[in-house]
C-alpha positions in Angstrom: 0.0 0.0 0.0 1.5 3.3 -1.0 1.1 6.7 0.7 -1.2 7.8 -2.1 -3.5 4.9 -1.2 -3.6 6.1 2.3 -4.2 9.7 1.4 -7.1 8.8 -1.0 -10.6 9.2 0.6 -12.1 5.9 1.6 -15.3 4.8 -0.1 -18.1 3.4 2.1 -18.4 -0.3 2.0 -22.1 -0.3 1.5 -23.9 1.6 -1.2 -24.6 4.3 1.3 -23.6 8.0 1.2 -20.2 9.1 2.2 -20.1 11.6 5.0 -17.4 13.9 6.3 -15.7 13.1 9.5 -16.8 15.1 12.6 -20.1 16.0 10.9 -21.9 15.5 14.2 -25.4 15.4 12.7 -25.1 12.2 10.7 -23.1 10.1 13.2 -23.6 6.4 12.8 -22.3 3.6 14.8 -21.8 3.4 18.5 -20.5 6.3 20.6 -17.2 5.5 22.3 -16.0 7.3 25.3 -12.3 8.1 26.0 -11.8 4.7 27.7 -13.1 2.8 24.7 -16.5 1.9 26.3 -19.7 2.1 24.3 -22.2 4.7 25.5 -25.9 4.2 24.9 -27.4 7.4 23.4 -30.3 7.5 25.9 -27.9 7.8 28.8 -26.3 11.0 27.4 -29.4 13.1 28.1 -30.3 11.9 31.6 -28.6 12.4 35.0 -25.9 14.8 35.9 -25.3 17.8 33.6 -21.5 18.0 33.4 -19.4 21.1 32.5 -18.6 21.2 28.8 -16.5 23.4 26.7 -18.4 24.7 23.6 -16.2 24.3 20.5 -19.1 24.3 18.1 -19.4 21.4 15.7 -15.7 20.2 15.9 -15.4 19.5 19.6 -12.3 17.3 19.8 -13.1 16.2 23.4 -16.7 15.1 22.7 -17.8 11.5 22.6 -17.1 10.4 19.0 -18.3 7.5 17.0 -15.8 4.8 16.0 -15.6 6.1 12.5 -14.8 9.6 13.7 -12.1 8.3 16.0 -10.5 6.4 13.2 -10.7 9.5 10.9 -9.1 11.6 13.7 -6.2 9.1 14.1 -5.6 9.0 10.3 -5.7 12.8 10.1 -3.2 13.3 12.9 -0.9 10.5 11.5 -1.0 12.2 8.0 -0.2 15.6 9.6 2.7 14.1 11.5 4.3 12.1 8.7 3.1 13.1 5.1 1.5 16.5 5.2 4.0 18.3 3.0 6.0 17.6 -0.2 9.6 18.7 -0.4 9.6 21.1 -3.5 11.3 19.7 -6.6 11.1 16.1 -5.2 8.5 13.5 -4.4 9.6 13.3 -0.8 6.7 13.7 1.7 7.3 14.8 5.3 5.2 16.0 8.2 5.5 18.1 11.3 7.2 15.2 13.0 10.3 15.9 10.9 10.0 19.6 11.5 9.4 19.5 15.3 12.1 16.9 15.5 14.7 19.5 14.4 14.4 20.9 18.0 17.0 18.9 19.9 15.5 16.4 22.4 12.4 18.4 23.2 10.9 18.1 19.7 11.4 14.3 19.7 9.8 14.0 23.1 6.8 16.0 21.9 6.3 14.0 18.7 6.8 10.7 20.6 4.2 11.7 23.1 1.7 12.5 20.2 2.5 9.1 18.7 1.9 7.4 22.0 -1.4 9.1 22.2 -2.3 7.6 18.8 -1.4 4.1 20.1 -3.6 4.8 23.1 -6.5 5.7 20.8 -6.0 2.5 18.9 -6.2 0.6 22.1 -9.4 2.4 23.0 -10.8 1.3 19.7 -10.2 -2.3 20.8 -6.9 -3.1 19.0 -5.5 -6.3 20.6 -2.2 -6.4 22.5 -0.1 -7.7 19.5 -1.2 -4.8 17.3 -0.5 -2.2 20.0 2.8 -3.9 20.8 3.9 -3.5 17.1 2.7 0.1 17.2 4.7 0.8 20.4 7.7 -0.8 18.7 7.4 1.6 15.7 7.1 4.5 18.1 10.1 3.4 20.1 12.3 3.0 17.0 11.1 6.4 15.7 11.7 8.1 19.1 15.1 6.5 19.8 16.6 7.0 16.4 15.0 10.5 16.1 17.1 11.7 19.0 20.2 11.6 16.8 20.7 15.1 15.4 20.0 15.5 11.7 20.4 11.8 10.8 17.5 11.0 13.1 15.4 13.6 11.5 16.1 12.2 8.1 15.1 8.8 9.5 11.9 10.3 10.8 11.0 11.5 7.3 11.6 8.1 5.8 10.4 5.7 8.5 6.9 7.3 9.0 6.0 5.4 12.2 2.6 7.0 12.5 1.5 6.0 9.0 2.8 2.5 9.7 0.7 2.4 12.8 -2.4 3.6 11.0 -1.8 0.9 8.4 -1.5 -1.8 11.1 -4.7 -0.5 12.8 -6.6 -0.2 9.5 -5.7 -3.8 8.4 -6.9 -5.1 11.8 -10.1 -3.1 11.6 -10.8 -4.3 8.1 -10.7 -7.9 9.3 -13.2 -7.2 12.1 -16.9 -8.1 11.4 -19.2 -5.2 10.8 -22.2 -4.7 13.1 
Protein backbone atom coordinates (compact mmCIF):
# COMPACT_ATOMS: atom_id res chain seq x y z
CA UNK A 1 0.00 0.00 0.00
CA UNK A 2 1.51 3.34 -0.99
CA UNK A 3 1.10 6.71 0.72
CA UNK A 4 -1.21 7.77 -2.13
CA UNK A 5 -3.55 4.88 -1.24
CA UNK A 6 -3.62 6.09 2.35
CA UNK A 7 -4.21 9.71 1.37
CA UNK A 8 -7.09 8.84 -0.97
CA UNK A 9 -10.55 9.17 0.57
CA UNK A 10 -12.12 5.88 1.63
CA UNK A 11 -15.30 4.79 -0.09
CA UNK A 12 -18.10 3.44 2.06
CA UNK A 13 -18.43 -0.35 2.00
CA UNK A 14 -22.15 -0.32 1.45
CA UNK A 15 -23.94 1.60 -1.25
CA UNK A 16 -24.64 4.34 1.31
CA UNK A 17 -23.64 7.95 1.19
CA UNK A 18 -20.20 9.12 2.16
CA UNK A 19 -20.07 11.59 5.00
CA UNK A 20 -17.43 13.94 6.28
CA UNK A 21 -15.68 13.09 9.54
CA UNK A 22 -16.82 15.07 12.60
CA UNK A 23 -20.10 15.98 10.89
CA UNK A 24 -21.93 15.49 14.18
CA UNK A 25 -25.42 15.43 12.68
CA UNK A 26 -25.15 12.17 10.74
CA UNK A 27 -23.10 10.15 13.25
CA UNK A 28 -23.59 6.42 12.77
CA UNK A 29 -22.35 3.56 14.84
CA UNK A 30 -21.76 3.37 18.55
CA UNK A 31 -20.55 6.33 20.59
CA UNK A 32 -17.25 5.47 22.25
CA UNK A 33 -15.95 7.30 25.34
CA UNK A 34 -12.29 8.11 26.00
CA UNK A 35 -11.77 4.73 27.69
CA UNK A 36 -13.10 2.77 24.72
CA UNK A 37 -16.45 1.87 26.27
CA UNK A 38 -19.65 2.14 24.27
CA UNK A 39 -22.15 4.74 25.49
CA UNK A 40 -25.86 4.24 24.92
CA UNK A 41 -27.41 7.39 23.38
CA UNK A 42 -30.29 7.46 25.88
CA UNK A 43 -27.85 7.80 28.80
CA UNK A 44 -26.34 10.98 27.38
CA UNK A 45 -29.43 13.09 28.15
CA UNK A 46 -30.31 11.85 31.62
CA UNK A 47 -28.64 12.42 34.96
CA UNK A 48 -25.86 14.81 35.86
CA UNK A 49 -25.25 17.81 33.60
CA UNK A 50 -21.47 18.02 33.41
CA UNK A 51 -19.40 21.06 32.52
CA UNK A 52 -18.64 21.23 28.80
CA UNK A 53 -16.46 23.42 26.65
CA UNK A 54 -18.36 24.67 23.63
CA UNK A 55 -16.20 24.28 20.53
CA UNK A 56 -19.13 24.26 18.13
CA UNK A 57 -19.38 21.35 15.68
CA UNK A 58 -15.74 20.24 15.90
CA UNK A 59 -15.36 19.53 19.63
CA UNK A 60 -12.30 17.26 19.78
CA UNK A 61 -13.14 16.22 23.36
CA UNK A 62 -16.70 15.06 22.70
CA UNK A 63 -17.80 11.45 22.60
CA UNK A 64 -17.11 10.40 19.03
CA UNK A 65 -18.30 7.49 16.95
CA UNK A 66 -15.84 4.77 16.01
CA UNK A 67 -15.57 6.12 12.46
CA UNK A 68 -14.84 9.62 13.72
CA UNK A 69 -12.11 8.32 16.04
CA UNK A 70 -10.51 6.43 13.15
CA UNK A 71 -10.70 9.52 10.93
CA UNK A 72 -9.07 11.61 13.69
CA UNK A 73 -6.24 9.08 14.10
CA UNK A 74 -5.63 9.00 10.34
CA UNK A 75 -5.69 12.81 10.06
CA UNK A 76 -3.16 13.26 12.88
CA UNK A 77 -0.89 10.54 11.45
CA UNK A 78 -0.96 12.23 8.03
CA UNK A 79 -0.17 15.59 9.60
CA UNK A 80 2.75 14.10 11.52
CA UNK A 81 4.26 12.09 8.66
CA UNK A 82 3.13 13.07 5.13
CA UNK A 83 1.45 16.48 5.20
CA UNK A 84 3.95 18.31 2.96
CA UNK A 85 6.01 17.64 -0.17
CA UNK A 86 9.63 18.75 -0.45
CA UNK A 87 9.64 21.13 -3.46
CA UNK A 88 11.26 19.69 -6.57
CA UNK A 89 11.09 16.14 -5.24
CA UNK A 90 8.49 13.53 -4.45
CA UNK A 91 9.58 13.27 -0.79
CA UNK A 92 6.74 13.69 1.69
CA UNK A 93 7.33 14.83 5.27
CA UNK A 94 5.24 16.03 8.16
CA UNK A 95 5.49 18.10 11.27
CA UNK A 96 7.23 15.16 13.01
CA UNK A 97 10.32 15.90 10.90
CA UNK A 98 10.03 19.65 11.51
CA UNK A 99 9.44 19.53 15.26
CA UNK A 100 12.15 16.87 15.51
CA UNK A 101 14.70 19.49 14.45
CA UNK A 102 14.41 20.94 17.97
CA UNK A 103 16.97 18.86 19.88
CA UNK A 104 15.49 16.36 22.39
CA UNK A 105 12.35 18.41 23.20
CA UNK A 106 10.95 18.07 19.67
CA UNK A 107 11.43 14.32 19.70
CA UNK A 108 9.78 14.04 23.11
CA UNK A 109 6.77 16.02 21.87
CA UNK A 110 6.30 13.97 18.69
CA UNK A 111 6.82 10.69 20.56
CA UNK A 112 4.16 11.74 23.07
CA UNK A 113 1.71 12.45 20.23
CA UNK A 114 2.54 9.09 18.66
CA UNK A 115 1.93 7.36 21.98
CA UNK A 116 -1.44 9.08 22.22
CA UNK A 117 -2.33 7.61 18.80
CA UNK A 118 -1.44 4.14 20.11
CA UNK A 119 -3.64 4.78 23.15
CA UNK A 120 -6.52 5.73 20.85
CA UNK A 121 -6.00 2.51 18.87
CA UNK A 122 -6.18 0.55 22.11
CA UNK A 123 -9.39 2.40 23.04
CA UNK A 124 -10.83 1.28 19.69
CA UNK A 125 -10.22 -2.30 20.78
CA UNK A 126 -6.95 -3.10 19.02
CA UNK A 127 -5.47 -6.29 20.55
CA UNK A 128 -2.20 -6.39 22.47
CA UNK A 129 -0.13 -7.71 19.54
CA UNK A 130 -1.20 -4.79 17.31
CA UNK A 131 -0.50 -2.22 20.02
CA UNK A 132 2.84 -3.92 20.79
CA UNK A 133 3.91 -3.52 17.14
CA UNK A 134 2.68 0.07 17.18
CA UNK A 135 4.68 0.76 20.35
CA UNK A 136 7.73 -0.80 18.69
CA UNK A 137 7.38 1.58 15.74
CA UNK A 138 7.06 4.55 18.10
CA UNK A 139 10.09 3.39 20.11
CA UNK A 140 12.27 3.02 17.01
CA UNK A 141 11.13 6.42 15.74
CA UNK A 142 11.73 8.08 19.12
CA UNK A 143 15.14 6.53 19.84
CA UNK A 144 16.62 7.02 16.36
CA UNK A 145 14.99 10.47 16.10
CA UNK A 146 17.08 11.74 19.01
CA UNK A 147 20.23 11.56 16.85
CA UNK A 148 20.72 15.08 15.41
CA UNK A 149 19.97 15.46 11.66
CA UNK A 150 20.40 11.75 10.79
CA UNK A 151 17.51 10.97 13.14
CA UNK A 152 15.38 13.64 11.48
CA UNK A 153 16.10 12.15 8.05
CA UNK A 154 15.12 8.76 9.47
CA UNK A 155 11.87 10.29 10.83
CA UNK A 156 10.97 11.49 7.34
CA UNK A 157 11.62 8.08 5.76
CA UNK A 158 10.37 5.70 8.50
CA UNK A 159 6.92 7.30 9.05
CA UNK A 160 6.03 5.42 12.23
CA UNK A 161 2.57 6.98 12.53
CA UNK A 162 1.54 6.01 9.00
CA UNK A 163 2.83 2.48 9.66
CA UNK A 164 0.73 2.37 12.81
CA UNK A 165 -2.39 3.59 10.99
CA UNK A 166 -1.82 0.88 8.37
CA UNK A 167 -1.54 -1.77 11.11
CA UNK A 168 -4.71 -0.53 12.77
CA UNK A 169 -6.60 -0.23 9.48
CA UNK A 170 -5.66 -3.79 8.43
CA UNK A 171 -6.86 -5.12 11.79
CA UNK A 172 -10.09 -3.09 11.61
CA UNK A 173 -10.83 -4.28 8.07
CA UNK A 174 -10.69 -7.91 9.30
CA UNK A 175 -13.24 -7.24 12.06
CA UNK A 176 -16.89 -8.12 11.42
CA UNK A 177 -19.23 -5.18 10.77
CA UNK A 178 -22.18 -4.69 13.12
